[in-house]
All heavy atoms as TSV, in Angstrom:
chain	resi	resn	atom	element	x	y	z
A	1	MET	N	N	46.353	73.729	56.997
A	1	MET	CA	C	46.797	75.106	56.888
A	1	MET	C	C	46.423	75.834	58.172
A	1	MET	O	O	45.306	75.754	58.647
A	1	MET	CB	C	46.133	75.772	55.696
A	1	MET	CG	C	46.230	77.263	55.702
A	1	MET	SD	S	47.052	77.847	54.268
A	1	MET	CE	C	47.027	79.567	54.555
A	2	ASP	N	N	47.366	76.510	58.712
A	2	ASP	CA	C	47.156	77.378	59.858
A	2	ASP	C	C	47.662	78.745	59.406
A	2	ASP	O	O	48.843	78.906	59.117
A	2	ASP	CB	C	47.942	76.866	61.066
A	2	ASP	CG	C	47.561	77.545	62.370
A	2	ASP	OD1	O	46.760	78.501	62.318
A	2	ASP	OD2	O	48.056	77.127	63.425
A	3	ALA	N	N	46.781	79.706	59.286
A	3	ALA	CA	C	47.163	81.007	58.729
A	3	ALA	C	C	48.274	81.673	59.523
A	3	ALA	O	O	49.200	82.240	58.951
A	3	ALA	CB	C	45.951	81.929	58.656
A	4	THR	N	N	48.190	81.599	60.837
A	4	THR	CA	C	49.245	82.171	61.666
A	4	THR	C	C	49.645	81.169	62.743
A	4	THR	O	O	48.794	80.510	63.331
A	4	THR	CB	C	48.804	83.482	62.356
A	4	THR	OG1	O	47.662	83.221	63.161
A	4	THR	CG2	C	48.474	84.553	61.340
A	5	VAL	N	N	50.923	81.060	62.969
A	5	VAL	CA	C	51.440	80.185	64.014
A	5	VAL	C	C	52.247	81.056	64.963
A	5	VAL	O	O	53.258	81.631	64.578
A	5	VAL	CB	C	52.327	79.067	63.418
A	5	VAL	CG1	C	52.983	78.269	64.532
A	5	VAL	CG2	C	51.517	78.155	62.512
A	6	ALA	N	N	51.784	81.186	66.191
A	6	ALA	CA	C	52.517	81.970	67.193
A	6	ALA	C	C	53.345	81.013	68.051
A	6	ALA	O	O	54.555	80.920	67.888
A	6	ALA	CB	C	51.557	82.793	68.043
A	7	THR	N	N	52.685	80.285	68.940
A	7	THR	CA	C	53.401	79.341	69.803
A	7	THR	C	C	53.460	77.947	69.194
A	7	THR	O	O	54.260	77.123	69.608
A	7	THR	CB	C	52.720	79.229	71.172
A	7	THR	OG1	O	51.403	78.705	70.988
A	7	THR	CG2	C	52.661	80.571	71.870
A	8	GLY	N	N	52.583	77.677	68.227
A	8	GLY	CA	C	52.531	76.361	67.604
A	8	GLY	C	C	51.561	75.409	68.274
A	8	GLY	O	O	51.389	74.275	67.828
A	9	ALA	N	N	50.888	75.856	69.340
A	9	ALA	CA	C	50.006	74.966	70.100
A	9	ALA	C	C	48.841	74.438	69.263
A	9	ALA	O	O	48.559	73.235	69.294
A	9	ALA	CB	C	49.480	75.684	71.334
A	10	ALA	N	N	48.174	75.301	68.524
A	10	ALA	CA	C	47.030	74.859	67.713
A	10	ALA	C	C	47.480	73.909	66.607
A	10	ALA	O	O	46.825	72.883	66.344
A	10	ALA	CB	C	46.309	76.065	67.118
A	11	ALA	N	N	48.596	74.226	65.977
A	11	ALA	CA	C	49.117	73.356	64.921
A	11	ALA	C	C	49.522	71.996	65.488
A	11	ALA	O	O	49.275	70.959	64.863
A	11	ALA	CB	C	50.310	74.026	64.236
A	12	MET	N	N	50.126	71.989	66.669
A	12	MET	CA	C	50.525	70.722	67.288
A	12	MET	C	C	49.308	69.870	67.640
A	12	MET	O	O	49.348	68.642	67.506
A	12	MET	CB	C	51.408	70.971	68.508
A	12	MET	CG	C	52.798	71.438	68.112
A	12	MET	SD	S	53.999	71.390	69.446
A	12	MET	CE	C	53.514	72.813	70.390
A	13	MET	N	N	48.237	70.499	68.083
A	13	MET	CA	C	47.014	69.741	68.372
A	13	MET	C	C	46.434	69.141	67.089
A	13	MET	O	O	45.985	67.991	67.080
A	13	MET	CB	C	45.976	70.635	69.055
A	13	MET	CG	C	46.346	71.022	70.475
A	13	MET	SD	S	46.510	69.614	71.588
A	13	MET	CE	C	44.842	69.007	71.621
A	14	ALA	N	N	46.454	69.912	66.006
A	14	ALA	CA	C	45.944	69.411	64.725
A	14	ALA	C	C	46.801	68.246	64.220
A	14	ALA	O	O	46.273	67.245	63.725
A	14	ALA	CB	C	45.933	70.542	63.699
A	15	ILE	N	N	48.100	68.368	64.363
A	15	ILE	CA	C	48.997	67.285	63.956
A	15	ILE	C	C	48.742	66.052	64.816
A	15	ILE	O	O	48.706	64.928	64.309
A	15	ILE	CB	C	50.474	67.733	64.054
A	15	ILE	CG1	C	50.760	68.804	62.996
A	15	ILE	CG2	C	51.422	66.550	63.894
A	15	ILE	CD1	C	52.077	69.542	63.188
A	16	ARG	N	N	48.529	66.249	66.104
A	16	ARG	CA	C	48.242	65.127	67.012
A	16	ARG	C	C	46.959	64.387	66.586
A	16	ARG	O	O	46.902	63.163	66.611
A	16	ARG	CB	C	48.084	65.660	68.442
A	16	ARG	CG	C	47.903	64.631	69.502
A	16	ARG	CD	C	49.220	63.966	69.863
A	16	ARG	NE	N	49.242	62.635	69.259
A	16	ARG	CZ	C	50.325	61.932	68.996
A	16	ARG	NH1	N	51.508	62.398	69.255
A	16	ARG	NH2	N	50.250	60.743	68.467
A	17	VAL	N	N	45.934	65.136	66.174
A	17	VAL	CA	C	44.688	64.513	65.699
A	17	VAL	C	C	44.961	63.661	64.456
A	17	VAL	O	O	44.471	62.530	64.343
A	17	VAL	CB	C	43.606	65.583	65.400
A	17	VAL	CG1	C	42.421	64.981	64.663
A	17	VAL	CG2	C	43.144	66.240	66.694
A	18	LEU	N	N	45.749	64.202	63.535
A	18	LEU	CA	C	46.093	63.426	62.334
A	18	LEU	C	C	46.855	62.154	62.693
A	18	LEU	O	O	46.578	61.080	62.149
A	18	LEU	CB	C	46.912	64.281	61.368
A	18	LEU	CG	C	46.170	65.447	60.718
A	18	LEU	CD1	C	47.138	66.335	59.942
A	18	LEU	CD2	C	45.064	64.942	59.802
A	19	LEU	N	N	47.805	62.267	63.594
A	19	LEU	CA	C	48.564	61.085	64.016
A	19	LEU	C	C	47.670	60.067	64.709
A	19	LEU	O	O	47.839	58.858	64.528
A	19	LEU	CB	C	49.719	61.504	64.927
A	19	LEU	CG	C	50.813	62.352	64.267
A	19	LEU	CD1	C	51.801	62.850	65.317
A	19	LEU	CD2	C	51.515	61.572	63.180
A	20	ASP	N	N	46.700	60.538	65.496
A	20	ASP	CA	C	45.752	59.647	66.163
A	20	ASP	C	C	44.867	58.899	65.171
A	20	ASP	O	O	44.307	57.856	65.498
A	20	ASP	CB	C	44.877	60.422	67.152
A	20	ASP	CG	C	45.655	60.891	68.375
A	20	ASP	OD1	O	46.790	60.397	68.604
A	20	ASP	OD2	O	45.130	61.764	69.099
A	21	HIS	N	N	44.736	59.465	63.966
A	21	HIS	CA	C	43.943	58.825	62.913
A	21	HIS	C	C	44.851	58.111	61.910
A	21	HIS	O	O	44.513	57.951	60.735
A	21	HIS	CB	C	43.053	59.859	62.214
A	21	HIS	CG	C	41.887	60.258	63.052
A	21	HIS	ND1	N	41.953	61.249	64.007
A	21	HIS	CD2	C	40.614	59.772	63.102
A	21	HIS	CE1	C	40.783	61.373	64.597
A	21	HIS	NE2	N	39.950	60.485	64.078
A	22	ASP	N	N	46.016	57.706	62.373
A	22	ASP	CA	C	46.960	56.860	61.623
A	22	ASP	C	C	47.557	57.518	60.383
A	22	ASP	O	O	47.949	56.823	59.440
A	22	ASP	CB	C	46.305	55.516	61.253
A	22	ASP	CG	C	45.895	54.730	62.486
A	22	ASP	OD1	O	46.646	54.779	63.485
A	22	ASP	OD2	O	44.824	54.098	62.461
A	23	VAL	N	N	47.643	58.836	60.353
A	23	VAL	CA	C	48.370	59.515	59.277
A	23	VAL	C	C	49.838	59.514	59.670
A	23	VAL	O	O	50.187	59.864	60.806
A	23	VAL	CB	C	47.867	60.970	59.076
A	23	VAL	CG1	C	48.694	61.691	58.031
A	23	VAL	CG2	C	46.398	60.965	58.696
A	24	LYS	N	N	50.705	59.103	58.764
A	24	LYS	CA	C	52.131	59.071	59.066
A	24	LYS	C	C	52.668	60.491	59.162
A	24	LYS	O	O	52.297	61.367	58.377
A	24	LYS	CB	C	52.892	58.308	57.987
A	24	LYS	CG	C	52.559	56.841	57.955
A	24	LYS	CD	C	53.370	56.135	56.902
A	24	LYS	CE	C	53.021	54.659	56.860
A	24	LYS	NZ	N	53.766	53.960	55.799
A	25	GLU	N	N	53.566	60.703	60.114
A	25	GLU	CA	C	54.123	62.032	60.352
A	25	GLU	C	C	54.791	62.605	59.095
A	25	GLU	O	O	54.667	63.787	58.807
A	25	GLU	CB	C	55.135	61.964	61.500
A	25	GLU	CG	C	55.603	63.308	61.979
A	25	GLU	CD	C	56.475	63.212	63.215
A	25	GLU	OE1	O	56.243	62.333	64.070
A	25	GLU	OE2	O	57.393	64.034	63.319
A	26	GLU	N	N	55.470	61.758	58.335
A	26	GLU	CA	C	56.159	62.227	57.128
A	26	GLU	C	C	55.191	62.604	55.996
A	26	GLU	O	O	55.602	63.200	55.000
A	26	GLU	CB	C	57.194	61.219	56.641
A	26	GLU	CG	C	56.655	59.836	56.380
A	26	GLU	CD	C	56.739	58.918	57.601
A	26	GLU	OE1	O	56.995	59.384	58.720
A	26	GLU	OE2	O	56.512	57.721	57.405
A	27	ASN	N	N	53.909	62.285	56.142
A	27	ASN	CA	C	52.901	62.653	55.139
A	27	ASN	C	C	52.144	63.925	55.504
A	27	ASN	O	O	51.202	64.299	54.819
A	27	ASN	CB	C	51.898	61.515	54.936
A	27	ASN	CG	C	52.537	60.310	54.286
A	27	ASN	OD1	O	53.544	60.423	53.610
A	27	ASN	ND2	N	51.960	59.146	54.501
A	28	ILE	N	N	52.539	64.578	56.582
A	28	ILE	CA	C	51.861	65.796	57.037
A	28	ILE	C	C	52.647	67.019	56.594
A	28	ILE	O	O	53.864	67.091	56.790
A	28	ILE	CB	C	51.703	65.797	58.568
A	28	ILE	CG1	C	50.859	64.591	59.013
A	28	ILE	CG2	C	51.074	67.109	59.044
A	28	ILE	CD1	C	50.796	64.407	60.518
A	29	ILE	N	N	51.948	67.963	55.997
A	29	ILE	CA	C	52.546	69.234	55.581
A	29	ILE	C	C	51.775	70.344	56.275
A	29	ILE	O	O	50.559	70.440	56.148
A	29	ILE	CB	C	52.476	69.424	54.056
A	29	ILE	CG1	C	53.244	68.302	53.343
A	29	ILE	CG2	C	53.023	70.797	53.659
A	29	ILE	CD1	C	53.060	68.297	51.838
A	30	LEU	N	N	52.473	71.182	56.998
A	30	LEU	CA	C	51.868	72.331	57.658
A	30	LEU	C	C	52.180	73.566	56.827
A	30	LEU	O	O	53.344	73.927	56.656
A	30	LEU	CB	C	52.414	72.501	59.077
A	30	LEU	CG	C	51.976	73.771	59.807
A	30	LEU	CD1	C	50.475	73.768	60.032
A	30	LEU	CD2	C	52.712	73.910	61.124
A	31	ALA	N	N	51.157	74.202	56.294
A	31	ALA	CA	C	51.332	75.425	55.508
A	31	ALA	C	C	50.817	76.606	56.320
A	31	ALA	O	O	49.771	76.529	56.953
A	31	ALA	CB	C	50.562	75.324	54.197
A	32	SER	N	N	51.575	77.685	56.311
A	32	SER	CA	C	51.194	78.858	57.085
A	32	SER	C	C	51.603	80.118	56.348
A	32	SER	O	O	52.576	80.125	55.595
A	32	SER	CB	C	51.866	78.817	58.447
A	32	SER	OG	O	51.460	79.916	59.227
A	33	LEU	N	N	50.853	81.182	56.580
A	33	LEU	CA	C	51.182	82.483	55.994
A	33	LEU	C	C	52.129	83.281	56.872
A	33	LEU	O	O	52.907	84.094	56.388
A	33	LEU	CB	C	49.897	83.291	55.764
A	33	LEU	CG	C	48.882	82.667	54.818
A	33	LEU	CD1	C	47.616	83.507	54.787
A	33	LEU	CD2	C	49.456	82.523	53.428
A	34	LEU	N	N	52.058	83.052	58.164
A	34	LEU	CA	C	52.868	83.802	59.109
A	34	LEU	C	C	53.226	82.891	60.272
A	34	LEU	O	O	52.345	82.275	60.873
A	34	LEU	CB	C	52.089	85.021	59.618
A	34	LEU	CG	C	52.775	85.922	60.620
A	34	LEU	CD1	C	53.979	86.599	59.986
A	34	LEU	CD2	C	51.800	86.967	61.126
A	35	MET	N	N	54.518	82.773	60.575
A	35	MET	CA	C	54.956	81.903	61.661
A	35	MET	C	C	55.971	82.633	62.533
A	35	MET	O	O	56.937	83.192	62.031
A	35	MET	CB	C	55.601	80.625	61.114
A	35	MET	CG	C	54.684	79.769	60.279
A	35	MET	SD	S	55.502	78.299	59.630
A	35	MET	CE	C	55.186	77.144	60.947
A	36	ALA	N	N	55.734	82.588	63.830
A	36	ALA	CA	C	56.723	83.108	64.766
A	36	ALA	C	C	57.828	82.063	64.925
A	36	ALA	O	O	57.589	80.856	64.830
A	36	ALA	CB	C	56.080	83.394	66.116
A	37	GLU	N	N	59.032	82.536	65.172
A	37	GLU	CA	C	60.171	81.633	65.277
A	37	GLU	C	C	59.970	80.586	66.369
A	37	GLU	O	O	60.281	79.402	66.171
A	37	GLU	CB	C	61.443	82.437	65.551
A	37	GLU	CG	C	62.702	81.593	65.551
A	37	GLU	CD	C	63.960	82.406	65.747
A	37	GLU	OE1	O	63.877	83.649	65.836
A	37	GLU	OE2	O	65.031	81.789	65.826
A	38	ILE	N	N	59.403	80.976	67.495
A	38	ILE	CA	C	59.177	80.033	68.591
A	38	ILE	C	C	58.210	78.922	68.179
A	38	ILE	O	O	58.385	77.760	68.541
A	38	ILE	CB	C	58.680	80.757	69.874
A	38	ILE	CG1	C	58.629	79.789	71.059
A	38	ILE	CG2	C	57.321	81.384	69.680
A	38	ILE	CD1	C	59.973	79.443	71.610
A	39	GLY	N	N	57.202	79.261	67.371
A	39	GLY	CA	C	56.255	78.262	66.890
A	39	GLY	C	C	56.904	77.267	65.946
A	39	GLY	O	O	56.660	76.058	66.022
A	40	VAL	N	N	57.745	77.772	65.061
A	40	VAL	CA	C	58.466	76.904	64.118
A	40	VAL	C	C	59.323	75.906	64.882
A	40	VAL	O	O	59.301	74.704	64.612
A	40	VAL	CB	C	59.351	77.744	63.169
A	40	VAL	CG1	C	60.240	76.845	62.319
A	40	VAL	CG2	C	58.505	78.634	62.281
A	41	HIS	N	N	60.070	76.402	65.868
A	41	HIS	CA	C	60.955	75.530	66.636
A	41	HIS	C	C	60.168	74.525	67.486
A	41	HIS	O	O	60.572	73.362	67.594
A	41	HIS	CB	C	61.890	76.352	67.517
A	41	HIS	CG	C	62.913	77.110	66.733
A	41	HIS	ND1	N	63.890	76.506	65.969
A	41	HIS	CD2	C	63.106	78.435	66.580
A	41	HIS	CE1	C	64.640	77.414	65.391
A	41	HIS	NE2	N	64.178	78.601	65.738
A	42	SER	N	N	59.063	74.963	68.062
A	42	SER	CA	C	58.253	74.061	68.887
A	42	SER	C	C	57.710	72.898	68.067
A	42	SER	O	O	57.769	71.738	68.497
A	42	SER	CB	C	57.086	74.826	69.517
A	42	SER	OG	O	57.553	75.803	70.395
A	43	ILE	N	N	57.189	73.204	66.899
A	43	ILE	CA	C	56.626	72.160	66.033
A	43	ILE	C	C	57.724	71.240	65.520
A	43	ILE	O	O	57.579	70.017	65.516
A	43	ILE	CB	C	55.834	72.785	64.871
A	43	ILE	CG1	C	54.620	73.542	65.417
A	43	ILE	CG2	C	55.402	71.721	63.869
A	43	ILE	CD1	C	53.976	74.475	64.421
A	44	ALA	N	N	58.842	71.820	65.098
A	44	ALA	CA	C	59.954	71.010	64.577
A	44	ALA	C	C	60.519	70.080	65.654
A	44	ALA	O	O	60.901	68.951	65.363
A	44	ALA	CB	C	61.046	71.925	64.029
A	45	TYR	N	N	60.565	70.560	66.885
A	45	TYR	CA	C	61.068	69.736	67.985
A	45	TYR	C	C	60.105	68.592	68.299
A	45	TYR	O	O	60.525	67.452	68.488
A	45	TYR	CB	C	61.291	70.596	69.231
A	45	TYR	CG	C	61.829	69.833	70.407
A	45	TYR	CD1	C	63.179	69.495	70.464
A	45	TYR	CD2	C	60.995	69.437	71.450
A	45	TYR	CE1	C	63.685	68.778	71.545
A	45	TYR	CE2	C	61.491	68.720	72.531
A	45	TYR	CZ	C	62.842	68.394	72.572
A	45	TYR	OH	O	63.332	67.683	73.628
A	46	ALA	N	N	58.818	68.892	68.338
A	46	ALA	CA	C	57.809	67.879	68.687
A	46	ALA	C	C	57.567	66.880	67.557
A	46	ALA	O	O	57.338	65.696	67.810
A	46	ALA	CB	C	56.499	68.562	69.076
A	47	PHE	N	N	57.604	67.374	66.317
A	47	PHE	CA	C	57.301	66.532	65.151
A	47	PHE	C	C	58.356	66.763	64.073
A	47	PHE	O	O	58.119	67.466	63.085
A	47	PHE	CB	C	55.904	66.866	64.604
A	47	PHE	CG	C	54.808	66.779	65.627
A	47	PHE	CD1	C	54.245	67.913	66.168
A	47	PHE	CD2	C	54.339	65.546	66.058
A	47	PHE	CE1	C	53.235	67.846	67.105
A	47	PHE	CE2	C	53.336	65.456	67.005
A	47	PHE	CZ	C	52.779	66.609	67.529
A	48	PRO	N	N	59.526	66.156	64.220
A	48	PRO	CA	C	60.632	66.439	63.292
A	48	PRO	C	C	60.397	66.002	61.846
A	48	PRO	O	O	61.049	66.518	60.939
A	48	PRO	CB	C	61.810	65.693	63.917
A	48	PRO	CG	C	61.211	64.664	64.809
A	48	PRO	CD	C	59.900	65.220	65.266
A	49	LYS	N	N	59.460	65.093	61.604
A	49	LYS	CA	C	59.226	64.620	60.236
A	49	LYS	C	C	58.152	65.415	59.503
A	49	LYS	O	O	57.931	65.212	58.313
A	49	LYS	CB	C	58.840	63.139	60.253
A	49	LYS	CG	C	59.962	62.248	60.735
A	49	LYS	CD	C	59.526	60.803	60.751
A	49	LYS	CE	C	60.613	59.918	61.320
A	49	LYS	NZ	N	60.148	58.521	61.435
A	50	VAL	N	N	57.468	66.334	60.197
A	50	VAL	CA	C	56.429	67.165	59.563
A	50	VAL	C	C	57.109	68.268	58.766
A	50	VAL	O	O	58.015	68.938	59.251
A	50	VAL	CB	C	55.479	67.772	60.620
A	50	VAL	CG1	C	54.569	68.813	60.012
A	50	VAL	CG2	C	54.662	66.671	61.273
A	51	LEU	N	N	56.664	68.430	57.534
A	51	LEU	CA	C	57.201	69.487	56.680
A	51	LEU	C	C	56.451	70.777	56.972
A	51	LEU	O	O	55.227	70.833	56.873
A	51	LEU	CB	C	57.035	69.112	55.202
A	51	LEU	CG	C	57.469	70.160	54.190
A	51	LEU	CD1	C	58.964	70.434	54.304
A	51	LEU	CD2	C	57.118	69.704	52.792
A	52	GLU	N	N	57.194	71.814	57.339
A	52	GLU	CA	C	56.601	73.121	57.613
A	52	GLU	C	C	56.860	74.016	56.411
A	52	GLU	O	O	57.994	74.164	55.974
A	52	GLU	CB	C	57.212	73.751	58.862
A	52	GLU	CG	C	56.926	72.974	60.123
A	52	GLU	CD	C	57.513	73.633	61.344
A	52	GLU	OE1	O	57.106	74.757	61.657
A	52	GLU	OE2	O	58.380	73.013	61.966
A	53	THR	N	N	55.798	74.607	55.882
A	53	THR	CA	C	55.910	75.474	54.728
A	53	THR	C	C	55.411	76.854	55.097
A	53	THR	O	O	54.297	77.020	55.580
A	53	THR	CB	C	55.070	74.925	53.549
A	53	THR	OG1	O	55.486	73.594	53.281
A	53	THR	CG2	C	55.240	75.771	52.321
A	54	LEU	N	N	56.233	77.836	54.850
A	54	LEU	CA	C	55.883	79.221	55.144
A	54	LEU	C	C	55.750	79.961	53.830
A	54	LEU	O	O	56.648	79.923	52.994
A	54	LEU	CB	C	56.956	79.876	56.015
A	54	LEU	CG	C	56.806	81.355	56.315
A	54	LEU	CD1	C	55.510	81.624	57.077
A	54	LEU	CD2	C	57.996	81.846	57.114
A	55	VAL	N	N	54.627	80.609	53.632
A	55	VAL	CA	C	54.390	81.385	52.419
A	55	VAL	C	C	54.746	82.836	52.712
A	55	VAL	O	O	54.241	83.429	53.656
A	55	VAL	CB	C	52.911	81.285	51.976
A	55	VAL	CG1	C	52.670	82.138	50.753
A	55	VAL	CG2	C	52.541	79.836	51.731
A	56	ILE	N	N	55.637	83.370	51.909
A	56	ILE	CA	C	56.042	84.763	52.085
A	56	ILE	C	C	55.662	85.525	50.819
A	56	ILE	O	O	56.058	85.156	49.720
A	56	ILE	CB	C	57.553	84.884	52.334
A	56	ILE	CG1	C	57.934	84.116	53.589
A	56	ILE	CG2	C	57.961	86.343	52.429
A	56	ILE	CD1	C	59.422	84.030	53.814
A	57	VAL	N	N	54.886	86.557	50.988
A	57	VAL	CA	C	54.470	87.389	49.866
A	57	VAL	C	C	54.993	88.796	50.109
A	57	VAL	O	O	54.738	89.389	51.149
A	57	VAL	CB	C	52.931	87.426	49.716
A	57	VAL	CG1	C	52.530	88.333	48.577
A	57	VAL	CG2	C	52.393	86.022	49.525
A	58	THR	N	N	55.729	89.303	49.149
A	58	THR	CA	C	56.255	90.657	49.259
A	58	THR	C	C	55.769	91.453	48.064
A	58	THR	O	O	55.937	91.032	46.922
A	58	THR	CB	C	57.799	90.655	49.262
A	58	THR	OG1	O	58.238	89.817	50.312
A	58	THR	CG2	C	58.334	92.046	49.454
A	59	LEU	N	N	55.157	92.544	48.347
A	59	LEU	CA	C	54.715	93.442	47.288
A	59	LEU	C	C	55.634	94.654	47.279
A	59	LEU	O	O	55.702	95.393	48.259
A	59	LEU	CB	C	53.270	93.891	47.515
A	59	LEU	CG	C	52.228	92.788	47.555
A	59	LEU	CD1	C	50.865	93.379	47.901
A	59	LEU	CD2	C	52.161	92.074	46.224
A	60	GLU	N	N	56.349	94.805	46.196
A	60	GLU	CA	C	57.228	95.961	46.103
A	60	GLU	C	C	56.426	97.128	45.565
A	60	GLU	O	O	55.801	97.035	44.517
A	60	GLU	CB	C	58.411	95.664	45.192
A	60	GLU	CG	C	59.366	94.655	45.784
A	60	GLU	CD	C	60.610	94.493	44.942
A	60	GLU	OE1	O	61.020	95.471	44.294
A	60	GLU	OE2	O	61.142	93.386	44.936
A	61	GLN	N	N	56.454	98.185	46.300
A	61	GLN	CA	C	55.727	99.376	45.885
A	61	GLN	C	C	56.678	100.559	45.952
A	61	GLN	O	O	57.510	100.651	46.849
A	61	GLN	CB	C	54.534	99.652	46.794
A	61	GLN	CG	C	53.487	98.577	46.744
A	61	GLN	CD	C	52.327	98.892	47.676
A	61	GLN	OE1	O	52.383	99.833	48.459
A	61	GLN	NE2	N	51.282	98.099	47.604
A	62	SER	N	N	56.512	101.430	45.007
A	62	SER	CA	C	57.309	102.645	45.076
A	62	SER	C	C	56.676	103.561	46.115
A	62	SER	O	O	55.463	103.565	46.302
A	62	SER	CB	C	57.349	103.333	43.714
A	62	SER	OG	O	56.048	103.654	43.295
A	63	PRO	N	N	57.503	104.300	46.824
A	63	PRO	CA	C	56.930	105.180	47.851
A	63	PRO	C	C	56.009	106.213	47.226
A	63	PRO	O	O	56.303	106.782	46.183
A	63	PRO	CB	C	58.146	105.833	48.496
A	63	PRO	CG	C	59.314	105.470	47.665
A	63	PRO	CD	C	58.916	104.394	46.717
A	64	ARG	N	N	54.885	106.405	47.871
A	64	ARG	CA	C	53.916	107.386	47.376
A	64	ARG	C	C	54.338	108.779	47.806
A	64	ARG	O	O	54.724	108.994	48.952
A	64	ARG	CB	C	52.530	107.104	47.922
A	64	ARG	CG	C	51.916	105.868	47.390
A	64	ARG	CD	C	50.510	105.759	47.915
A	64	ARG	NE	N	49.911	104.514	47.482
A	64	ARG	CZ	C	48.706	104.161	47.777
A	64	ARG	NH1	N	47.940	104.938	48.515
A	64	ARG	NH2	N	48.223	103.017	47.341
A	65	LYS	N	N	54.255	109.668	46.880
A	65	LYS	CA	C	54.531	111.054	47.209
A	65	LYS	C	C	53.214	111.812	47.066
A	65	LYS	O	O	52.621	111.844	45.998
A	65	LYS	CB	C	55.584	111.651	46.279
A	65	LYS	CG	C	56.946	111.049	46.470
A	65	LYS	CD	C	57.971	111.724	45.600
A	65	LYS	CE	C	59.326	111.116	45.826
A	65	LYS	NZ	N	60.360	111.735	45.005
A	66	SER	N	N	52.787	112.323	48.127
A	66	SER	CA	C	51.554	113.084	48.070
A	66	SER	C	C	51.813	114.472	48.643
A	66	SER	O	O	52.559	114.625	49.602
A	66	SER	CB	C	50.437	112.400	48.839
A	66	SER	OG	O	50.788	112.288	50.192
A	67	SER	N	N	51.240	115.403	48.021
A	67	SER	CA	C	51.388	116.758	48.538
A	67	SER	C	C	50.025	117.437	48.501
A	67	SER	O	O	49.228	117.201	47.616
A	67	SER	CB	C	52.402	117.548	47.700
A	67	SER	OG	O	51.953	117.648	46.373
A	68	ILE	N	N	49.823	118.236	49.485
A	68	ILE	CA	C	48.570	119.016	49.568
A	68	ILE	C	C	48.963	120.478	49.532
A	68	ILE	O	O	49.765	120.935	50.354
A	68	ILE	CB	C	47.809	118.697	50.861
A	68	ILE	CG1	C	47.469	117.200	50.904
A	68	ILE	CG2	C	46.543	119.542	50.959
A	68	ILE	CD1	C	46.873	116.760	52.209
A	69	GLU	N	N	48.428	121.147	48.564
A	69	GLU	CA	C	48.733	122.587	48.438
A	69	GLU	C	C	47.518	123.392	48.842
A	69	GLU	O	O	46.398	123.060	48.489
A	69	GLU	CB	C	49.148	122.915	47.012
A	69	GLU	CG	C	50.427	122.221	46.603
A	69	GLU	CD	C	50.831	122.576	45.188
A	69	GLU	OE1	O	50.444	123.671	44.708
A	69	GLU	OE2	O	51.540	121.777	44.577
A	70	PHE	N	N	47.750	124.468	49.585
A	70	PHE	CA	C	46.686	125.354	49.999
A	70	PHE	C	C	46.838	126.682	49.315
A	70	PHE	O	O	47.836	127.197	49.063
A	70	PHE	CB	C	46.678	125.560	51.525
A	70	PHE	CG	C	46.321	124.307	52.263
A	70	PHE	CD1	C	47.290	123.479	52.788
A	70	PHE	CD2	C	45.001	123.926	52.420
A	70	PHE	CE1	C	46.976	122.334	53.468
A	70	PHE	CE2	C	44.669	122.773	53.111
A	70	PHE	CZ	C	45.663	121.976	53.639
């Protein structure tokens, strides 16, 4: 899990360590809370068999109306 992926460099290094320890690329899942598009593309290009998972959480809130009376 990499909480945020900007360029993908840290995630690619982590994937490289796993591959160096004989983990098959298709058995690697990268989970992230926030990913920049460039990071997604960089990782997908370098490691096409790695599954990238992006968690998106949306909280719907009604707009707050606050008023201050003097």
